[in-house]
C-alpha positions as CSV (number, residue, x, y, z in Angstrom):
1,X,-17.1,-1.5,-15.1
2,X,-18.5,-1.8,-11.5
3,X,-20.6,1.2,-10.7
4,X,-20.3,1.2,-7.0
5,X,-17.1,1.7,-5.1
6,X,-17.0,-0.3,-1.8
7,X,-15.8,1.3,1.3
8,X,-12.0,1.5,1.0
9,X,-10.0,-1.5,2.2
10,X,-7.9,0.9,4.3
11,X,-10.2,3.2,6.3
12,X,-9.5,6.9,6.7
13,X,-8.4,8.3,10.0
14,X,-11.0,10.2,11.9
15,X,-8.5,12.5,13.4
16,X,-7.9,15.7,11.5
17,X,-4.2,16.4,10.9
18,X,-4.5,20.0,12.0
19,X,-5.4,18.8,15.6
20,X,-2.3,16.7,16.0
21,X,1.2,17.7,17.0
22,X,3.7,17.8,14.2
23,X,5.7,14.6,13.6
24,X,9.4,14.5,14.3
25,X,11.4,16.0,11.4
26,X,13.6,13.3,10.0
27,X,16.8,14.6,8.5
28,X,17.3,14.0,4.8
29,X,19.7,11.2,4.1
30,X,22.3,10.9,1.3
31,X,20.9,9.4,-1.8
32,X,20.8,5.6,-1.6
33,X,19.7,2.8,-4.0
34,X,20.3,0.1,-1.4
35,X,17.8,-2.7,-1.9
36,X,16.5,-1.1,-5.1
37,X,16.3,-2.4,-8.7
38,X,17.1,-0.1,-11.6
39,X,14.3,-0.1,-14.2
40,X,14.9,1.1,-17.8
41,X,11.7,3.1,-18.1
42,X,10.2,3.6,-21.5
43,X,6.6,3.6,-22.7
44,X,3.8,1.4,-21.4
45,X,0.0,1.3,-21.5
46,X,-1.3,2.4,-18.0
47,X,-4.8,1.6,-16.8
48,X,-7.4,-1.1,-16.8
49,X,-7.6,-2.9,-20.1
50,X,-10.3,-5.3,-18.9
51,X,-12.9,-2.7,-17.7
52,X,-13.1,-4.4,-14.3
53,X,-12.4,-1.5,-12.0
54,X,-14.7,0.6,-9.9
55,X,-16.0,3.7,-11.7
56,X,-15.0,6.1,-8.9
57,X,-11.5,4.8,-8.8
58,X,-10.8,6.1,-12.3
59,X,-8.7,3.3,-13.7
60,X,-9.6,4.3,-17.3
61,X,-9.0,5.3,-20.0
62,X,-5.9,3.2,-20.8
63,X,-3.3,5.7,-21.9
64,X,0.3,5.7,-23.0
65,X,2.9,6.8,-20.4
66,X,6.6,7.3,-21.0
67,X,9.0,7.1,-18.0
68,X,12.6,7.9,-17.5
69,X,14.8,5.2,-15.9
70,X,14.3,5.0,-12.1
71,X,15.1,2.8,-9.1
72,X,12.5,1.1,-6.9
73,X,12.7,-1.1,-3.8
74,X,12.4,-4.8,-4.5
75,X,10.2,-5.2,-1.5
76,X,8.0,-3.2,0.8
77,X,9.8,-1.6,3.7
78,X,10.0,-4.1,6.6
79,X,9.5,-3.8,10.3
80,X,13.2,-4.1,10.8
81,X,14.0,-1.3,8.4
82,X,11.4,1.0,9.9
83,X,12.7,0.2,13.4
84,X,16.2,1.4,12.3
85,X,14.6,4.6,11.1
86,X,12.7,5.2,14.3
87,X,15.8,4.5,16.4
88,X,17.8,6.9,14.4
89,X,15.3,9.8,14.3
90,X,12.9,9.2,17.2
91,X,10.1,9.5,14.6
92,X,6.6,9.2,16.1
93,X,4.0,7.8,13.7
94,X,0.6,9.4,13.1
95,X,-1.0,6.2,14.6
96,X,1.0,6.7,17.8
97,X,0.1,10.4,18.0
98,X,-3.6,9.7,17.2
99,X,-3.6,7.1,19.9
100,X,-5.4,4.4,17.8
101,X,-5.5,2.8,14.4
102,X,-7.6,0.4,12.4
103,X,-7.3,-3.3,12.9
104,X,-9.3,-6.0,11.0
105,X,-11.9,-7.5,13.4
106,X,-10.6,-11.1,13.2
107,X,-7.0,-10.0,14.1
108,X,-7.7,-7.7,17.1
109,X,-5.4,-8.6,20.1
110,X,-6.3,-6.0,22.8
111,X,-8.3,-5.7,26.0
112,X,-11.9,-4.8,25.5
113,X,-11.4,-1.4,26.9
114,X,-9.1,-0.6,23.9
115,X,-11.8,-1.5,21.4
116,X,-13.1,1.9,20.4
117,X,-15.7,0.9,17.9
118,X,-16.0,0.5,14.1
119,X,-13.5,2.4,12.0
120,X,-14.9,4.4,9.1
121,X,-18.4,2.9,9.7
122,X,-17.3,-0.6,8.6
123,X,-18.0,-3.5,10.9
124,X,-14.9,-5.4,9.9
125,X,-12.5,-2.5,10.8
126,X,-12.1,-1.8,14.5
127,X,-10.5,1.3,15.9
128,X,-8.1,0.0,18.5
129,X,-6.4,2.1,21.1
130,X,-2.7,1.5,21.1
131,X,-2.5,-0.2,17.7
132,X,0.5,1.1,15.8
133,X,3.5,-0.3,13.8
134,X,5.1,-2.0,16.9
135,X,1.8,-3.5,18.0
136,X,-0.1,-4.1,14.8
137,X,-3.1,-5.9,16.3
138,X,-3.3,-3.9,19.5
139,X,-1.6,-3.6,22.9
140,X,-1.3,-7.4,23.4
141,X,0.5,-7.9,20.1
142,X,4.1,-7.2,18.9
143,X,6.3,-7.7,15.9
144,X,8.4,-10.5,17.4
145,X,9.1,-12.9,14.6
146,X,7.8,-10.5,12.0
147,X,11.0,-8.4,11.3
148,X,10.8,-9.4,7.6
149,X,7.1,-8.5,7.3
150,X,6.0,-5.2,5.8
151,X,5.7,-2.4,8.3
152,X,2.0,-1.4,8.7
153,X,0.0,1.4,10.4
154,X,2.2,3.9,8.6
155,X,0.6,7.0,7.1
156,X,1.6,8.8,3.9
157,X,3.4,11.3,6.1
158,X,5.3,8.6,7.9
159,X,6.3,6.9,4.7
160,X,7.5,10.2,3.2
161,X,9.6,10.9,6.4
162,X,11.2,7.4,6.1
163,X,11.9,7.8,2.4
164,X,13.6,11.2,3.0
165,X,15.7,9.8,5.8
166,X,16.7,6.8,3.7
167,X,17.8,9.0,0.8
168,X,14.9,7.9,-1.3
169,X,11.4,9.0,-2.2
170,X,8.0,7.5,-2.7
171,X,7.2,6.3,-6.3
172,X,4.9,8.1,-8.5
173,X,1.7,6.1,-9.4
174,X,2.9,5.7,-13.0
175,X,6.3,4.3,-11.8
176,X,4.5,2.0,-9.4
177,X,2.3,0.5,-12.1
178,X,5.1,0.2,-14.6
179,X,7.3,-1.6,-12.0
180,X,4.4,-3.8,-10.7
181,X,3.7,-5.1,-14.2
182,X,7.1,-6.5,-14.4
183,X,7.3,-6.1,-18.2
184,X,4.0,-7.8,-18.9
185,X,1.9,-5.5,-21.1
186,X,-1.8,-5.3,-20.6
187,X,-2.1,-8.2,-18.2
188,X,-4.5,-8.4,-15.3
189,X,-1.9,-9.4,-12.7
190,X,1.8,-9.1,-12.4
191,X,2.2,-12.8,-13.5
192,X,-0.5,-13.0,-16.2
193,X,-4.3,-13.1,-16.5
194,X,-5.1,-16.1,-14.3
195,X,-5.3,-15.5,-10.5
196,X,-4.1,-19.0,-9.5
197,X,-2.1,-20.5,-12.3
198,X,-1.6,-24.2,-11.8
199,X,-3.9,-23.9,-8.7
200,X,-1.1,-22.1,-6.8
201,X,-1.6,-18.8,-5.0
202,X,0.7,-16.0,-6.3
203,X,-0.3,-13.3,-3.8
204,X,-1.5,-12.8,-0.2
205,X,-5.3,-12.0,-0.5
206,X,-8.4,-13.2,1.2
207,X,-9.6,-16.7,0.7
208,X,-13.1,-17.8,1.9
209,X,-16.2,-15.7,2.6
210,X,-15.4,-12.1,3.3
211,X,-15.3,-10.7,6.0
212,X,-16.0,-13.6,8.4
213,X,-14.3,-16.7,7.2
214,X,-10.7,-16.8,5.9
215,X,-9.5,-20.3,5.0
216,X,-5.9,-18.9,4.8
217,X,-5.2,-21.3,1.9
218,X,-2.2,-19.1,1.1
219,X,-0.9,-19.5,4.7
220,X,-1.6,-16.0,6.0
221,X,-4.4,-14.3,7.9
222,X,-2.6,-11.0,7.9
223,X,0.8,-10.0,6.5
224,X,3.2,-12.3,4.8
225,X,7.0,-11.9,4.7
226,X,8.0,-9.3,2.0
227,X,9.7,-12.1,0.0
228,X,6.8,-14.5,0.0
229,X,5.5,-16.0,-3.3
230,X,7.5,-15.2,-6.4
231,X,9.0,-11.9,-7.7
232,X,7.6,-10.4,-10.9
233,X,9.6,-10.1,-14.2
234,X,11.5,-7.1,-12.8
235,X,12.4,-8.8,-9.6
236,X,9.9,-7.0,-7.4
237,X,8.1,-8.9,-4.7
238,X,4.4,-8.7,-3.6
239,X,3.1,-6.0,-6.0
240,X,-0.3,-7.7,-5.5
241,X,-1.9,-8.2,-2.1
242,X,-0.1,-8.3,1.3
243,X,-0.2,-4.5,2.0
244,X,-1.4,-1.4,0.2
245,X,1.5,0.8,-0.8
246,X,1.5,4.6,-0.7
247,X,2.5,6.5,-3.9
248,X,3.6,10.2,-4.0
249,X,0.6,11.4,-6.1
250,X,-2.5,13.2,-5.0
251,X,-5.5,11.2,-6.1
252,X,-8.1,12.2,-8.7
253,X,-10.6,9.8,-10.4
254,X,-10.5,11.9,-13.6
255,X,-6.7,12.3,-13.8
256,X,-6.1,9.6,-16.5
257,X,-8.3,11.5,-19.0
258,X,-5.8,14.4,-19.1
259,X,-2.6,13.2,-17.5
260,X,0.6,14.1,-19.3
261,X,2.2,11.4,-21.4
262,X,5.7,12.1,-20.1
263,X,6.5,11.1,-16.5
264,X,3.1,12.0,-14.9
265,X,3.2,13.0,-11.2
266,X,-0.5,13.3,-10.4
267,X,-2.7,16.3,-9.8
268,X,-1.1,19.4,-8.3
269,X,-3.5,19.4,-5.3
270,X,-5.9,17.0,-3.5
271,X,-7.2,15.7,-0.3
272,X,-6.1,12.0,-0.6
273,X,-3.0,10.2,-1.8
274,X,-2.9,7.3,-4.1
275,X,-2.5,3.7,-2.8
276,X,-1.6,0.8,-5.0
277,X,-1.4,-3.0,-4.9
278,X,-4.3,-4.2,-2.7
279,X,-3.8,-6.1,0.6
280,X,-4.4,-9.4,2.4
281,X,-8.0,-8.4,2.8
282,X,-8.8,-8.0,-0.9
283,X,-11.4,-10.5,-2.3
284,X,-13.3,-10.4,-5.6
285,X,-16.6,-10.2,-3.7
286,X,-15.6,-6.9,-2.0
287,X,-12.4,-5.2,-3.2
288,X,-11.0,-6.6,-6.4
289,X,-8.1,-4.2,-6.2
290,X,-5.2,-6.7,-6.4
291,X,-5.2,-6.3,-10.2
292,X,-2.1,-4.4,-11.4
293,X,-4.1,-1.5,-12.7
294,X,-6.3,-1.1,-9.6
295,X,-6.0,2.1,-7.6
296,X,-7.4,3.5,-4.4
297,X,-6.7,6.4,-2.1
298,X,-6.7,7.7,1.5
299,X,-6.0,10.8,3.5
300,X,-2.3,11.4,4.2
301,X,-2.6,10.9,7.9
302,X,-4.5,7.7,7.7
303,X,-3.1,4.3,8.9
304,X,-4.3,0.8,9.2
305,X,-3.0,-2.8,9.7
306,X,-2.8,-3.4,5.9
307,X,-1.1,-0.2,4.8
308,X,2.6,0.1,4.1
309,X,4.9,1.4,1.3
310,X,8.1,0.9,-0.8
311,X,10.5,3.6,-1.9
312,X,11.9,4.8,-5.3
313,X,14.7,6.9,-6.6
314,X,15.7,8.8,-9.6
315,X,18.3,7.1,-11.9
316,X,21.7,8.5,-11.4
């Protein structure tokens, strides 16, 4: 297992939640399973069977988990879906209220006056004034032509508000991993153990020399459409790479050692929420977190250009 945990792929916000105005309260919607797949649940082995994770991420020990049946979105929430939510509720995201968000340095599209410096002390993440879900690379960008791409620059709080409005909820971490595995037990990726079977890319991650040269062999510098590549065995798209996805759980690196076997929901308290799946910036030289067992975390108000979510629901 790798001993050192690299700086997180999705940098934490530097703006304390307590200093910001409250977000608009989205009303709770009627329960809906639209766009979701019903999964049967059952028992699976959760965690890193290859001992390839970062020690501080707490991907071990591998432990049995039993889940009740549940529903989960087949894709990450798109820009078009999030726009409908914002139009209906006038929700203002944390990134908009903070006034800036983190953009990868090669993708910034903003006047120099909007470049506020490195985000979270990493030279490849730039804190950009005016970057938010509608303008993902900065004030000169927009989401024209990207309606079917995953929404980004959404915090855990924003994702929770959307899920409540949509009549859904965020998945637990255990539900997310079970769903992401697609029925393949103990495999490294959602499609098997080889990253590029037959020489073909199966997920949107970094190709080249991180963080300065991306050959974009998979066709994407940043986000890909939510139905790019192939779905996994359960019919879920892009459970590896593209964007990190928020889970409902508080994060603890020691949780797996004592988590309940039946339907775990994470620690009762914490300072950061679980993120799963990796993103278009993951690379084995820096952040090998596109493996299906990989986990990371961030503060609930944090946002960045590679952070999105999908929703879940209880079975009826």
